[in-house]
C-alpha positions as CSV (number, residue, x, y, z in Angstrom):
1,M,84.8,32.2,-83.9
2,I,81.8,29.6,-83.1
3,P,78.3,31.1,-84.2
4,V,75.9,31.9,-81.6
5,D,72.3,30.8,-82.1
6,D,69.5,33.6,-82.7
7,P,67.1,33.2,-79.6
8,V,64.5,33.7,-82.2
9,D,65.9,30.8,-84.5
10,I,66.0,28.2,-81.3
11,A,62.7,29.3,-80.3
12,S,60.6,28.3,-83.7
13,E,62.9,25.4,-84.2
14,D,61.6,24.1,-80.6
15,D,57.7,25.0,-81.1
16,R,58.3,23.5,-84.8
17,R,59.7,20.1,-83.0
18,W,56.8,20.0,-80.3
19,F,54.0,20.6,-82.9
20,E,55.6,17.6,-85.1
21,E,55.9,15.3,-82.1
22,H,52.3,16.6,-81.0
23,P,50.3,17.2,-84.3
24,Q,46.4,17.1,-82.8
25,E,47.6,20.2,-80.6
26,T,47.1,23.8,-81.7
27,W,48.8,25.3,-78.8
28,R,51.0,25.2,-76.2
29,I,52.6,27.2,-73.3
30,R,56.2,27.1,-72.3
31,E,58.6,28.9,-70.9
32,I,60.1,32.3,-72.6
33,I,63.4,31.8,-74.2
34,A,65.7,34.7,-73.5
35,G,66.4,37.2,-76.3
36,E,63.0,35.7,-78.1
37,F,61.3,39.2,-78.6
38,G,64.4,41.5,-79.3
39,P,66.7,43.4,-77.0
40,C,63.6,44.9,-75.0
41,Q,62.6,41.6,-73.6
42,P,59.2,41.6,-72.1
43,K,58.8,40.8,-68.4
44,A,56.9,37.7,-69.2
45,L,57.7,34.1,-67.6
46,H,56.0,31.8,-70.5
47,V,54.8,32.1,-74.1
48,L,51.6,30.8,-75.5
49,V,52.6,29.6,-79.5
50,M,49.4,28.5,-81.1
51,Q,49.7,26.8,-84.4
52,I,47.6,28.2,-87.4
53,E,48.7,25.4,-89.6
54,P,51.7,23.6,-90.2
55,G,55.0,25.4,-90.4
56,I,52.4,28.8,-89.6
57,R,52.8,29.6,-85.6
58,M,52.0,32.8,-83.6
59,R,53.6,33.5,-80.1
60,G,53.0,36.3,-77.6
61,P,54.4,36.4,-74.2
62,I,52.0,35.7,-70.9
63,F,52.5,38.3,-68.3
64,P,51.8,37.1,-64.4
65,W,49.1,39.5,-62.8
66,G,50.0,42.5,-61.7
67,T,52.3,43.4,-64.1
68,N,52.2,46.2,-67.0
């Protein structure tokens, strides 16, 4: 059986690479990766990722106007 990558790991690796390629940036907005927030996927289309320092990031979903 081929192991399936964890969406959290995929998102984290994508963010890590992006910040390595853009060292002057401290934040980015990207499309959400299905499953990166667990089984209760928010109704968000994008994620705000902030790099606190290299290797330490926080992220949160961005909800469209008019959604709860």
